[in-house]
C-alpha positions in Angstrom: -10.7 8.6 -17.0 -8.5 8.9 -13.9 -7.7 6.0 -11.4 -6.1 6.7 -8.0 -3.9 4.0 -6.9 -3.2 3.6 -3.1 -1.1 1.0 -1.3 0.4 0.1 1.9 -1.5 2.2 4.4 -0.6 -0.4 7.3 -3.2 0.7 9.6 -2.3 4.4 9.4 -5.8 6.0 8.8 -4.5 9.4 9.5 -2.4 9.4 6.3 -5.1 7.8 4.5 -7.3 10.8 5.3 -4.6 13.1 4.1 -4.8 11.3 0.7 -8.6 11.3 0.6 -8.7 15.0 1.2 -6.2 15.6 -1.6 -8.3 13.5 -3.9 -11.3 15.8 -3.0 -9.2 18.6 -4.6 -8.1 16.4 -7.3 -10.9 13.9 -8.0 -10.5 10.6 -9.7 -13.0 8.3 -11.3 -12.1 5.3 -9.3 -9.8 4.2 -6.6 -7.9 0.9 -6.3 -6.0 -0.3 -3.2 -3.0 -2.6 -3.7 -3.2 -4.2 -0.2 -1.1 -4.2 3.2 -4.0 -1.9 4.4 -4.4 -2.9 8.0 -1.6 -4.6 9.8 1.2 -2.7 11.6 -0.3 0.8 12.4 -2.1 2.3 15.2 -5.5 2.6 13.6 -6.5 -0.8 12.1 -10.2 -0.6 12.6 -10.4 3.0 11.5 -8.7 2.2 8.4 -11.1 -0.6 7.5 -13.8 1.7 8.3 -12.6 4.2 5.7 -12.0 1.4 3.2 -15.6 0.3 3.7 -16.9 3.8 2.9 -14.7 4.0 -0.2 -16.1 0.5 -1.5 -13.1 0.3 -3.8 -11.4 -2.8 -5.2 -8.7 -4.1 -2.7 -5.8 -6.3 -3.3 -4.6 -8.7 -0.6 -1.1 -7.9 0.5 1.3 -10.2 2.5 0.9 -8.2 5.8 -2.8 -8.5 5.8 -2.8 -12.2 4.9 -0.3 -12.7 7.7 -2.6 -10.8 10.1 -5.2 -13.3 9.4 -3.2 -16.4 9.4 0.2 -15.9 11.1 1.4 -18.0 8.2 5.3 -16.9 7.1 5.2 -16.6 3.3 8.0 -14.2 2.6 11.6 -13.5 3.5 11.0 -11.7 6.7 11.3 -13.6 10.0 8.5 -13.3 12.4 9.8 -11.8 15.7 8.0 -11.9 19.1 7.4 -7.9 18.6 5.6 -8.8 15.5 3.4 -11.3 17.1 2.6 -8.9 19.9 1.7 -6.2 17.4 -0.5 -8.7 15.4 -2.6 -9.8 18.6 -3.1 -6.2 19.5 -4.4 -5.6 15.9 -6.7 -8.5 15.9 -8.2 -7.3 19.2 -9.1 -4.1 17.5 -11.0 -6.0 14.8 -14.5 -7.5 14.8 -15.2 -10.7 13.1 -16.9 -8.7 10.4 -13.7 -6.7 9.9 -11.7 -9.9 9.6 -14.2 -11.2 7.1 -13.6 -7.9 5.1 -10.0 -8.3 5.0 -10.5 -12.0 3.9 -12.4 -10.7 0.9 -9.4 -8.9 -0.5 -8.5 -10.1 -3.9 -5.3 -11.6 -5.4 -5.2 -9.2 -8.2 -7.8 -6.5 -9.7 -8.2 -5.8 -13.5 -10.0 -2.9 -14.9 -10.2 -1.0 -18.2 -8.5 2.5 -18.5 -9.5 3.7 -22.0 -8.2 1.3 -24.5 -5.6 -0.2 -21.9 -6.0 -3.0 -19.6 -4.8 -2.1 -16.0 -3.6 -5.0 -13.9 -3.3 -4.4 -10.1 -1.4 -6.6 -7.5 0.8 -6.2 -4.4 4.0 -7.9 -5.0 3.5 -9.6 -8.6 0.4 -11.2 -10.2 1.5 -14.5 -8.9 2.6 -13.7 -5.4 2.2 -10.9 -3.0 5.7 -11.6 -1.6 7.7 -10.8 -4.9 9.9 -7.9 -4.5 10.1 -5.6 -7.7 12.6 -2.6 -7.6 14.1 -0.2 -10.0 17.2 -2.3 -10.0 15.6 -5.8 -10.4 17.4 -7.4 -13.1 15.6 -7.3 -16.4 15.4 -11.0 -17.0 13.9 -11.5 -13.5 11.5 -8.4 -14.1 10.4 -10.0 -17.4 9.9 -13.2 -15.6 7.6 -11.7 -13.0 5.6 -9.5 -15.4 6.4 -10.2 -19.1 3.6 -12.7 -19.8 0.9 -10.1 -18.7 2.0 -7.6 -21.3 0.6 -5.4 -22.9 -1.5 -4.4 -19.9 -0.3 -1.4 -17.6 0.7 -2.9 -14.3 0.9 -1.6 -10.8 2.1 -3.1 -7.6 3.0 -1.9 -4.1 4.9 -3.9 -1.4 8.2 -1.9 -1.4 7.0 1.3 -0.3 8.9 3.0 -3.3 7.5 5.3 -6.0 8.9 4.4 -9.4 7.9 3.5 -12.9 9.7 1.0 -15.1 9.0 0.4 -19.0 7.5 -2.9 -19.8 7.4 -3.4 -23.5 5.1 -0.8 -25.0 3.5 -0.1 -21.5 4.8 0.1 -18.1 4.8 -1.0 -14.5 4.6 1.3 -11.6 4.6 1.5 -7.9 2.5 4.1 -6.1 4.6 4.2 -2.9 3.1 3.9 0.5 0.2 5.8 2.0 0.9 5.0 5.5 4.7 4.3 6.0 6.8 6.1 3.4 10.6 6.1 3.9 13.9 6.4 2.3 15.3 2.7 2.1 18.8 4.1 1.7 19.4 5.1 5.3 21.0 3.3 8.3 18.9 1.2 10.6 20.3 3.2 13.5 18.4 6.6 13.6 15.7 5.4 11.1 13.2 8.1 10.1 9.8 7.7 8.2 8.6 10.4 5.8 6.3 13.0 7.0 4.0 12.5 4.0 1.6 9.9 2.4 2.3 8.7 -1.2 0.0 7.6 -3.9 -0.4 7.9 -7.8 -2.9 8.9 -10.3 -3.3 7.0 -13.7 -5.1 8.9 -16.6 -6.2 8.0 -20.1 -7.6 10.6 -22.3 -8.0 10.2 -26.1 -5.6 7.5 -26.1 -2.9 9.3 -24.2 -1.7 7.8 -20.7 -0.2 9.9 -18.1 1.0 9.1 -14.6 1.4 11.3 -11.6 3.1 10.5 -8.4 1.8 12.6 -5.5 3.2 13.1 -2.0 0.7 14.5 0.7 2.4 16.1 3.9 0.6 15.5 7.2 0.9 16.8 10.6 3.6 14.7 12.1 2.6 15.8 15.8 -1.0 14.8 15.4 0.2 11.3 14.0 2.5 11.0 16.9 -0.3 11.7 19.4 -2.5 9.1 17.7 0.1 6.5 17.9 1.0 7.2 21.6 -2.6 7.1 22.6 -3.5 4.1 20.5 -2.3 1.3 23.1 -0.5 -0.4 20.4 2.5 -2.3 21.7 5.7 -0.5 21.0 4.0 2.8 20.3 7.0 4.7 21.8 9.3 3.2 19.1 7.0 3.6 16.3 6.5 7.4 17.4 10.1 8.1 17.4 10.4 7.1 13.9 8.6 10.3 13.0 10.4 12.4 15.3 
């Protein structure tokens, strides 16, 4: 069995389509989305339409919860710019689309062969939790240890990595819609010209994990951003130039 894990599209349907085209060439038996699907990008309604077509389980991410409620739950301070983008995003969505976002789940569980796969956004308890390769082991165990021996996957940090957890492991599939190198100066920040996701496979008791990066046409994405009507579109497009 193969499960494709996608996360953090942030309203970038163009990048999501690149991943789905890649999955047509490398089919999986199931897809799970780890949240932050809609808010932030130039194509919120298009992204929801694609997710509806996929009919896959979707985890609630912090950004999509904030889109619906505007309630601050994490460490990031809300700015006027963020509020303007949120209002524009909501203006693109029907009541039905908002109800669809509200249906996203705190966690998703499924069986992968003999293993349980536990899917979430930040951690099983909170979509705001940040787990990184350098997160201290004691803290890492506090977030995830009680859920062993499940294989676990979470998004939120836009970073592809895997980390051992007892006899299984935790992994982050990276970001479909906004991949970037977090070790770069804010001045001159550049987003990566690819979409990230992961494929988790189980066969005859053997588990394998593959991280994938799918390049996309940057000029086409920039054109979509600039023609979208999204506030601060020029600044967003500049991140890809």
